C-alpha positions, 0 to 999 in steps of 0.5 A, a space after each residue: 515581740 509582743 503586742 498588748 491592748 488594754 481596752 479598760 485604760 486604752 493603751 497599746 503596748 508593743 514589747 520588743 524584749 523582756 529587758 528591765 526598763 531603766 528609763 521612759 521618755 514621752 517625746 511626743 504626747 501619748 507616745 512613751 518609749 521605754 529603754 533598758 540600761 544600755 539605751 535599747 528600746 524595750 517597748 513602746 506605749 501608745 496612750 489613748 490608742 483608740 483615738 490614734 489608730 482604727 482598731 487598736 485590738 486588731 493586728 496585721 503581721 507581715 514578714 517581707 521576703 528578703 528580696 523585698 527591700 521597700 514597703 512600696 514593693 509590698 503593695 504589689 503582693 
């Protein structure tokens, strides 16, 4: 998975795979999902990212231990 933020166009892209994009849908304004030919999500693009989140250029990444089954348990860490 890759995260890319382009401040020149204010777009945050989250790439889940390197598959070729066959279709794109903007189900919600400013949120574009890209799909491969099999219908799998390839990427998510967030337009006007700086208006939708505090700091689109900053990433916090956490891998939950297998024993944690919900996000509420993460708060206790």
